[in-house]
A tleap script that builds the chain and sets N, CA, C and O, in Angstrom:
source leaprc.protein.ff14SB
mol = sequence {
  NMET SER ALA ILE THR PRO ILE VAL MET PRO
  LYS TRP GLY LEU SER MET LYS GLU GLY THR
  VAL ASN GLU TRP LEU VAL GLU GLU GLY THR
  GLU ILE THR VAL GLY MET PRO PRO ARG CYS
  ARG CASN
}
set mol.1.N position { -8.706 -3.229 13.724 }
set mol.1.CA position { -8.722 -2.959 12.290 }
set mol.1.C position { -10.083 -2.368 11.927 }
set mol.1.O position { -11.116 -2.884 12.355 }
set mol.2.N position { -10.091 -1.302 11.149 }
set mol.2.CA position { -11.343 -0.652 10.772 }
set mol.2.C position { -11.938 -1.298 9.525 }
set mol.2.O position { -11.293 -2.097 8.847 }
set mol.3.N position { -13.174 -0.932 9.247 }
set mol.3.CA position { -13.872 -1.449 8.075 }
set mol.3.C position { -13.262 -0.880 6.806 }
set mol.3.O position { -12.673 0.201 6.825 }
set mol.4.N position { -13.398 -1.590 5.731 }
set mol.4.CA position { -12.902 -1.128 4.431 }
set mol.4.C position { -13.953 -0.211 3.817 }
set mol.4.O position { -15.125 -0.577 3.728 }
set mol.5.N position { -13.537 0.973 3.396 }
set mol.5.CA position { -14.424 1.937 2.757 }
set mol.5.C position { -14.141 1.952 1.264 }
set mol.5.O position { -13.035 2.304 0.854 }
set mol.6.N position { -15.127 1.572 0.434 }
set mol.6.CA position { -14.889 1.620 -1.008 }
set mol.6.C position { -14.766 3.062 -1.494 }
set mol.6.O position { -15.447 3.950 -0.982 }
set mol.7.N position { -13.907 3.294 -2.473 }
set mol.7.CA position { -13.800 4.611 -3.094 }
set mol.7.C position { -14.059 4.443 -4.586 }
set mol.7.O position { -13.764 3.393 -5.158 }
set mol.8.N position { -14.602 5.462 -5.204 }
set mol.8.CA position { -14.889 5.430 -6.636 }
set mol.8.C position { -13.848 6.286 -7.339 }
set mol.8.O position { -13.688 7.466 -7.029 }
set mol.9.N position { -13.148 5.689 -8.279 }
set mol.9.CA position { -12.145 6.425 -9.060 }
set mol.9.C position { -12.802 6.970 -10.316 }
set mol.9.O position { -13.677 6.318 -10.886 }
set mol.10.N position { -12.396 8.158 -10.758 }
set mol.10.CA position { -12.960 8.705 -11.997 }
set mol.10.C position { -12.563 7.854 -13.199 }
set mol.10.O position { -11.447 7.341 -13.271 }
set mol.11.N position { -13.490 7.715 -14.133 }
set mol.11.CA position { -13.202 6.964 -15.362 }
set mol.11.C position { -12.547 7.887 -16.380 }
set mol.11.O position { -12.935 9.047 -16.515 }
set mol.12.N position { -11.560 7.373 -17.091 }
set mol.12.CA position { -10.886 8.138 -18.132 }
set mol.12.C position { -11.394 7.765 -19.515 }
set mol.12.O position { -10.868 8.230 -20.526 }
set mol.13.N position { -12.418 6.923 -19.554 }
set mol.13.CA position { -13.022 6.520 -20.824 }
set mol.13.C position { -14.140 5.529 -20.558 }
set mol.13.O position { -14.213 4.958 -19.470 }
set mol.14.N position { -15.005 5.317 -21.524 }
set mol.14.CA position { -16.149 4.434 -21.338 }
set mol.14.C position { -15.743 2.978 -21.139 }
set mol.14.O position { -16.471 2.217 -20.504 }
set mol.15.N position { -14.603 2.588 -21.668 }
set mol.15.CA position { -14.193 1.184 -21.566 }
set mol.15.C position { -13.331 0.895 -20.334 }
set mol.15.O position { -12.942 -0.254 -20.121 }
set mol.16.N position { -13.026 1.899 -19.526 }
set mol.16.CA position { -12.172 1.692 -18.352 }
set mol.16.C position { -12.880 0.815 -17.325 }
set mol.16.O position { -14.010 1.103 -16.931 }
set mol.17.N position { -12.219 -0.252 -16.893 }
set mol.17.CA position { -12.798 -1.192 -15.931 }
set mol.17.C position { -12.067 -1.182 -14.594 }
set mol.17.O position { -12.677 -1.484 -13.568 }
set mol.18.N position { -10.777 -0.844 -14.574 }
set mol.18.CA position { -10.012 -0.824 -13.335 }
set mol.18.C position { -8.899 0.199 -13.424 }
set mol.18.O position { -8.554 0.665 -14.510 }
set mol.19.N position { -8.340 0.544 -12.274 }
set mol.19.CA position { -7.255 1.515 -12.223 }
set mol.19.C position { -6.332 1.177 -11.069 }
set mol.19.O position { -6.603 0.264 -10.289 }
set mol.20.N position { -5.248 1.914 -10.965 }
set mol.20.CA position { -4.257 1.692 -9.929 }
set mol.20.C position { -4.020 2.983 -9.161 }
set mol.20.O position { -3.841 4.044 -9.760 }
set mol.21.N position { -4.019 2.896 -7.848 }
set mol.21.CA position { -3.671 4.039 -7.002 }
set mol.21.C position { -2.154 4.018 -6.858 }
set mol.21.O position { -1.593 3.093 -6.271 }
set mol.22.N position { -1.491 5.045 -7.399 }
set mol.22.CA position { -0.027 5.109 -7.338 }
set mol.22.C position { 0.482 5.663 -6.018 }
set mol.22.O position { 1.550 5.272 -5.547 }
set mol.23.N position { -0.277 6.569 -5.422 }
set mol.23.CA position { 0.144 7.188 -4.173 }
set mol.23.C position { -1.088 7.598 -3.385 }
set mol.23.O position { -2.018 8.174 -3.949 }
set mol.24.N position { -1.106 7.311 -2.093 }
set mol.24.CA position { -2.223 7.668 -1.228 }
set mol.24.C position { -1.798 8.896 -0.434 }
set mol.24.O position { -0.837 8.829 0.332 }
set mol.25.N position { -2.502 10.022 -0.603 }
set mol.25.CA position { -2.087 11.298 -0.019 }
set mol.25.C position { -2.819 11.652 1.274 }
set mol.25.O position { -2.666 12.764 1.778 }
set mol.26.N position { -3.606 10.731 1.816 }
set mol.26.CA position { -4.337 10.966 3.057 }
set mol.26.C position { -3.681 10.126 4.148 }
set mol.26.O position { -3.370 8.954 3.935 }
set mol.27.N position { -3.474 10.724 5.304 }
set mol.27.CA position { -2.856 10.005 6.420 }
set mol.27.C position { -3.724 8.826 6.847 }
set mol.27.O position { -4.951 8.911 6.809 }
set mol.28.N position { -3.100 7.742 7.247 }
set mol.28.CA position { -3.825 6.572 7.730 }
set mol.28.C position { -4.677 6.969 8.927 }
set mol.28.O position { -4.208 7.656 9.835 }
set mol.29.N position { -5.925 6.535 8.921 }
set mol.29.CA position { -6.847 6.846 10.010 }
set mol.29.C position { -7.707 8.072 9.759 }
set mol.29.O position { -8.679 8.293 10.481 }
set mol.30.N position { -7.370 8.892 8.736 }
set mol.30.CA position { -8.162 10.074 8.408 }
set mol.30.C position { -9.447 9.636 7.721 }
set mol.30.O position { -9.422 8.807 6.811 }
set mol.31.N position { -10.564 10.193 8.157 }
set mol.31.CA position { -11.848 9.848 7.558 }
set mol.31.C position { -11.968 10.503 6.186 }
set mol.31.O position { -11.682 11.691 6.032 }
set mol.32.N position { -12.392 9.728 5.191 }
set mol.32.CA position { -12.653 10.286 3.865 }
set mol.32.C position { -14.154 10.257 3.626 }
set mol.32.O position { -14.848 9.346 4.080 }
set mol.33.N position { -14.651 11.261 2.910 }
set mol.33.CA position { -16.081 11.367 2.656 }
set mol.33.C position { -16.338 11.651 1.179 }
set mol.33.O position { -15.454 12.107 0.454 }
set mol.34.N position { -17.554 11.374 0.757 }
set mol.34.CA position { -17.948 11.653 -0.617 }
set mol.34.C position { -17.847 13.155 -0.864 }
set mol.34.O position { -18.308 13.950 -0.046 }
set mol.35.N position { -17.253 13.542 -1.975 }
set mol.35.CA position { -17.122 14.943 -2.334 }
set mol.35.C position { -15.939 15.644 -1.703 }
set mol.35.O position { -15.737 16.840 -1.913 }
set mol.36.N position { -15.147 14.903 -0.921 }
set mol.36.CA position { -13.967 15.498 -0.291 }
set mol.36.C position { -12.995 15.940 -1.387 }
set mol.36.O position { -12.694 15.167 -2.297 }
set mol.37.N position { -12.498 17.198 -1.305 }
set mol.37.CA position { -11.587 17.657 -2.360 }
set mol.37.C position { -10.279 16.859 -2.364 }
set mol.37.O position { -9.814 16.433 -1.307 }
set mol.38.N position { -9.692 16.656 -3.526 }
set mol.38.CA position { -8.423 15.919 -3.587 }
set mol.38.C position { -7.315 16.690 -2.890 }
set mol.38.O position { -7.316 17.921 -2.872 }
set mol.39.N position { -6.391 15.971 -2.330 }
set mol.39.CA position { -5.240 16.602 -1.666 }
set mol.39.C position { -4.066 16.586 -2.614 }
set mol.39.O position { -3.865 15.625 -3.358 }
set mol.40.N position { -3.305 17.634 -2.587 }
set mol.40.CA position { -2.140 17.758 -3.458 }
set mol.40.C position { -0.871 17.736 -2.624 }
set mol.40.O position { -0.869 18.129 -1.458 }
set mol.41.N position { 0.199 17.274 -3.235 }
set mol.41.CA position { 1.497 17.328 -2.554 }
set mol.41.C position { 1.962 18.763 -2.490 }
set mol.41.O position { 1.704 19.536 -3.413 }
set mol.42.N position { 2.640 19.137 -1.429 }
set mol.42.CA position { 3.191 20.492 -1.298 }
set mol.42.C position { 4.526 20.593 -1.988 }
set mol.42.O position { 5.144 21.658 -1.985 }
savepdb mol mol.pdb
quit
């Protein structure tokens, strides 16, 4: 099992404290990095 990598979600307002990831578009095991462009569904 690999280490957990925290990700920062964009805030939609100053009072936003938490959010929900509805769909993960990166394959399991793919490395994610800061500034990586978002992936879109085809």
